[in-house]
C-alpha positions as CSV (number, residue, x, y, z in Angstrom):
1,M,111.5,87.7,19.8
2,T,112.8,86.9,16.3
3,T,110.3,85.7,13.6
4,R,111.1,84.3,10.2
5,L,109.3,86.6,7.8
6,P,107.4,85.3,4.8
7,T,108.8,86.5,1.4
8,V,106.3,89.2,0.9
9,L,106.9,90.7,4.3
10,A,110.6,90.4,4.0
11,A,110.5,92.4,0.8
12,A,108.4,95.1,2.5
13,V,111.0,95.3,5.3
14,L,113.8,95.8,2.7
15,A,111.7,98.4,0.9
16,L,111.5,100.4,4.1
17,G,115.3,100.1,4.5
18,L,115.1,97.8,7.6
19,A,117.0,94.6,8.3
20,P,114.9,91.4,8.7
21,G,115.5,89.9,12.1
22,G,117.7,92.9,13.2
23,A,117.4,94.8,16.4
24,A,114.3,96.9,16.5
25,A,114.7,100.6,16.7
26,A,113.3,102.3,19.8
27,A,109.6,102.7,19.1
28,P,107.7,105.6,20.8
29,A,106.1,103.1,23.2
30,E,104.1,105.8,24.9
31,D,102.3,106.5,21.5
32,M,101.7,102.8,20.7
33,L,98.4,101.3,21.9
34,T,96.2,98.3,21.7
35,Y,92.6,97.6,22.7
36,M,92.6,94.8,25.3
37,P,90.1,91.9,25.3
38,T,87.0,92.9,27.4
39,E,87.6,90.1,29.9
40,M,90.8,91.8,30.9
41,V,88.7,94.3,33.0
42,H,85.4,92.5,33.2
43,S,86.9,89.3,34.8
44,V,88.9,89.2,37.9
45,W,92.7,88.6,37.6
46,S,95.4,88.6,40.2
47,G,98.0,91.3,40.4
48,E,100.6,88.8,39.2
49,Q,98.5,88.0,36.2
50,V,98.1,91.6,35.3
51,E,101.9,92.1,35.5
52,G,102.2,89.3,33.0
53,F,99.9,91.1,30.6
54,L,101.9,94.2,31.0
55,S,105.1,92.3,30.2
56,E,103.5,91.0,27.0
57,L,102.6,94.5,26.0
58,S,106.1,95.7,26.6
59,E,107.4,92.9,24.4
60,Y,105.7,94.6,21.5
61,D,106.6,98.2,22.5
62,I,103.0,99.0,23.4
63,G,102.6,101.8,26.0
64,Q,98.9,102.3,26.1
65,A,96.6,99.5,27.3
66,L,93.0,100.4,26.4
67,L,90.3,98.8,28.6
68,Q,86.7,99.1,27.5
69,M,84.1,100.1,30.0
70,P,80.4,99.0,29.8
71,R,78.4,101.1,27.4
72,F,76.7,104.3,28.5
73,K,72.9,104.0,29.0
74,R,70.6,106.2,27.0
75,K,70.8,109.1,29.4
76,G,74.6,108.9,29.7
77,T,74.5,107.1,33.1
78,L,77.1,104.4,33.8
79,T,77.6,102.4,37.0
80,L,80.7,100.3,37.0
81,P,80.3,96.8,38.4
82,A,82.4,96.1,41.4
83,S,84.7,93.8,39.4
84,N,85.4,96.6,36.9
85,E,86.4,99.0,39.7
86,Q,88.6,96.3,41.3
87,M,90.4,95.5,38.0
88,L,90.9,99.2,37.1
89,R,92.6,99.7,40.5
90,V,94.7,96.5,40.0
91,W,95.7,97.5,36.5
92,A,96.7,101.1,37.6
93,E,98.6,99.9,40.6
94,R,100.5,97.1,38.7
95,A,101.3,99.4,35.8
96,A,102.8,101.9,38.2
97,R,104.8,99.1,39.9
98,Y,105.9,97.8,36.5
99,G,107.1,101.2,35.4
100,E,109.2,101.6,38.5
101,A,110.7,98.2,38.2
102,H,111.4,98.3,34.4
103,G,111.6,101.9,33.5
104,E,108.8,101.5,31.0
105,Q,105.6,103.3,31.7
106,I,102.4,101.7,30.4
107,A,99.3,103.9,30.5
108,V,96.1,102.3,31.6
109,T,93.3,103.9,29.6
110,A,89.6,103.6,30.3
111,V,87.5,103.6,27.1
112,F,84.0,104.9,27.3
113,N,81.7,103.7,24.6
114,G,78.3,105.1,23.6
115,V,75.8,105.0,20.8
116,L,74.4,108.3,19.8
117,K,70.7,109.3,19.1
118,P,68.2,108.5,17.7
119,K,68.7,105.2,19.5
120,G,71.1,106.4,22.2
121,L,72.8,109.4,23.7
122,S,71.8,113.0,23.0
123,L,74.9,115.1,23.6
124,E,72.8,118.3,23.3
125,L,71.3,117.6,26.7
126,A,73.3,119.1,29.6
127,S,72.1,116.3,31.8
128,T,73.4,113.6,29.5
129,R,76.8,115.3,29.3
130,G,76.8,115.6,33.1
131,H,76.3,111.9,33.5
132,I,79.1,111.1,31.1
133,I,81.5,113.4,32.9
134,A,80.5,111.9,36.3
135,A,81.3,108.4,35.0
136,V,84.7,109.5,33.6
137,R,85.6,111.2,36.9
138,S,84.7,108.0,38.8
139,A,87.2,106.0,36.7
140,V,89.9,108.7,37.2
141,T,89.6,108.3,40.9
142,L,90.6,104.6,40.5
143,G,94.0,105.6,39.2
144,V,93.7,105.3,35.4
145,S,96.2,107.4,33.4
146,G,94.2,107.7,30.2
147,V,90.6,108.4,29.2
148,Q,89.2,107.7,25.7
149,L,85.8,108.6,24.3
150,D,84.4,106.2,21.6
151,L,81.0,107.6,20.6
152,E,79.5,106.4,17.4
153,P,78.2,107.2,14.9
154,Y,81.0,109.8,15.0
155,P,79.4,112.9,16.6
156,T,79.1,116.0,14.4
157,S,77.0,118.2,16.6
158,P,77.9,121.1,18.9
159,G,77.0,118.9,21.9
160,F,80.2,116.9,21.4
161,I,82.3,120.0,21.5
162,E,80.5,121.1,24.6
163,L,81.1,117.7,26.2
164,L,84.9,118.0,25.5
165,E,85.0,121.5,26.9
166,E,83.2,120.5,30.0
167,L,85.3,117.4,30.4
168,D,88.5,119.4,30.2
169,V,87.3,121.5,33.0
170,A,86.2,118.5,35.1
171,L,89.4,116.6,34.6
172,G,91.4,119.7,35.5
173,Q,89.5,120.0,38.7
174,S,90.2,116.3,39.4
175,G,93.9,116.9,39.1
176,F,94.0,114.4,36.1
177,A,97.3,114.7,34.3
178,G,96.9,111.8,31.9
179,R,95.8,111.6,28.2
180,L,92.4,112.4,26.9
181,S,91.8,110.9,23.5
182,V,89.0,110.4,21.1
183,V,88.2,107.8,18.5
184,A,88.0,109.6,15.2
185,P,86.6,108.8,11.7
186,A,89.0,107.8,8.9
187,N,86.5,109.2,6.4
188,V,87.6,112.7,5.6
189,S,84.1,113.9,4.9
190,R,82.7,113.1,8.3
191,W,84.4,115.9,10.3
192,S,84.8,119.2,8.5
193,P,88.2,120.9,8.9
194,A,86.7,123.4,11.4
195,Y,85.1,120.7,13.5
196,L,88.2,118.5,13.5
197,Q,90.3,121.4,14.5
198,R,88.1,122.2,17.5
199,V,87.9,118.6,18.6
200,A,91.6,118.1,18.4
201,A,92.3,121.3,20.3
202,L,90.4,119.9,23.3
203,V,92.2,116.5,23.5
204,D,95.7,115.2,23.8
205,Q,95.3,112.5,21.1
206,V,93.1,111.6,18.2
207,D,92.9,108.0,17.0
208,P,91.4,107.7,13.5
209,L,90.3,104.1,12.9
210,F,91.7,102.8,9.6
211,Y,89.7,99.6,9.2
212,D,86.3,98.4,7.9
213,S,87.0,100.3,4.6
214,E,85.4,97.6,2.5
215,S,88.5,97.8,0.2
216,T,89.1,94.7,-1.9
217,Q,92.6,95.8,-3.1
218,A,95.6,96.6,-0.9
219,A,96.5,99.7,-3.1
220,A,93.0,101.2,-2.5
221,Y,93.2,100.6,1.2
222,E,96.7,102.1,1.5
223,E,95.5,105.2,-0.6
224,W,92.6,105.6,1.8
225,V,94.9,105.5,4.8
226,E,97.3,108.0,3.2
227,E,94.5,110.4,2.3
228,G,93.1,110.3,5.8
229,L,96.5,111.0,7.5
230,A,97.1,113.9,5.2
231,Y,93.8,115.4,6.2
232,Y,94.5,114.9,9.9
233,S,97.9,116.3,9.6
234,N,96.5,119.5,8.0
235,N,93.9,120.0,10.7
236,V,95.2,118.7,14.0
237,P,97.3,121.1,16.0
238,A,100.9,120.2,16.8
239,G,100.2,119.7,20.5
240,T,97.7,116.9,19.8
241,A,99.1,113.4,18.8
242,I,97.8,111.6,15.7
243,V,97.8,107.9,16.4
244,P,96.1,105.9,13.7
245,V,94.6,102.5,14.7
246,I,95.3,99.7,12.2
247,P,93.5,96.4,11.9
248,C,94.2,92.9,13.1
249,Y,91.1,90.7,13.3
250,S,89.2,88.1,11.4
251,K,87.1,88.6,8.2
252,N,83.7,90.3,8.3
253,P,81.5,91.9,5.7
254,W,83.4,95.2,5.8
255,H,86.9,93.9,6.4
256,D,89.2,91.6,4.3
257,P,92.2,90.6,6.5
258,A,94.2,89.9,3.3
259,V,93.8,93.6,2.4
260,E,93.4,95.4,5.7
261,D,96.3,94.1,7.8
262,V,99.3,95.2,9.7
263,P,101.8,94.9,6.8
264,N,99.7,96.9,4.3
265,A,98.8,99.4,7.0
266,S,102.4,99.9,7.9
267,Q,103.3,100.4,4.3
268,A,100.6,103.1,4.2
269,L,101.9,104.8,7.3
270,Q,105.4,104.8,5.8
271,A,104.1,106.4,2.6
272,A,102.2,109.0,4.6
273,L,105.2,109.9,6.6
274,A,107.3,110.1,3.5
275,A,104.7,112.5,2.0
276,G,105.0,114.8,5.0
277,S,102.1,113.7,7.1
278,R,102.4,113.7,10.8
279,V,102.0,110.3,12.5
280,E,103.1,110.0,16.2
281,G,102.4,106.4,16.7
282,A,100.1,103.5,15.9
283,G,97.4,101.4,17.5
284,L,96.0,97.9,17.1
285,W,92.5,96.7,16.9
286,W,92.9,94.5,18.7
287,W,95.0,92.5,21.2
288,Y,92.6,89.5,21.2
289,A,93.3,88.8,17.6
290,F,96.9,90.0,17.5
291,Y,98.2,88.1,20.6
292,E,95.6,85.5,21.2
293,G,94.8,84.7,17.6
294,H,91.0,84.7,18.1
295,L,91.5,81.5,20.1
296,K,93.0,79.7,17.0
297,R,90.4,81.0,14.6
298,F,92.7,83.7,13.3
299,D,96.4,83.2,12.7
300,A,98.1,86.5,13.6
301,A,101.7,85.3,13.1
302,L,102.2,87.5,10.1
303,E,100.7,90.4,11.9
304,R,103.0,90.1,14.9
305,A,106.0,89.8,12.7
306,A,105.0,92.9,10.7
307,W,104.4,94.9,13.8
308,Q,107.8,94.1,15.2
309,Q,109.7,94.3,12.0
310,L,107.8,97.1,10.3
311,T,105.5,99.1,12.4
312,V,107.6,99.9,15.5
313,N,110.6,100.8,13.2
314,L,108.7,103.5,11.2
315,P,110.2,107.0,11.3
316,F,107.4,108.4,13.4
317,S,107.0,112.1,13.8
318,P,108.8,113.6,16.8
């Protein structure tokens, strides 16, 4: 797909040494991800429709499709509705078939969301951790090739470390060979170096979320991204991938889409890489806005052009 780039984006492309409209370099598709609309797993789709979704992801060099599960209850319990189980199976089966037919593997990742105490989960309780692990293991039996934990506010207690340690054991016992990833704070003060190092040592991928910064200037936003990536690069072991998630969604009180967008975020990733930071790939929050355009309420044409012309062509870390 070739898109005519606006003047500002075209200038950014040239600044990165890329040719507008030229053939895209091979992006590390297995390290590029997006969060799918909730209806992709909560509604029932045919296998052919899911293959269409996979083809659309492939068009943008995205190799991880993140499907959000229902939120954990207060005690960590989670019972997947029958439609969710059905769709996870269909996604897993069709992704395997798509990979065999096209030589492009797209990982289907189940994302487990939870709110921590005082209103929600207490990770210090062994019973809560046990319920979370049981829910994850249930999803793994359905064929998913990735698991992500999205627990917020970002945990800082020993209970989170214990959960990851116990989850590593449980997934190993289940024969799970896919990726375990965690959503991570962009704010460098939330996780101390020691805490981040321990978390990162227990997972395959950390995804710091670089959005909702409340920045009103692109320069401030880009500096924030660069600072965060330097911090992660200094504290994440080489065997764990750093995949920052960049924004594509409509305005809210914490997010100005004229400041936090794919072009500016890509410029920040480029600067971080040039400064020696380690960045293995990039993610999008989220596919609904990026591909569907918030059902006409958010025009993502510039975001799509930037992703194809800038983001996937970045000199990502090997």
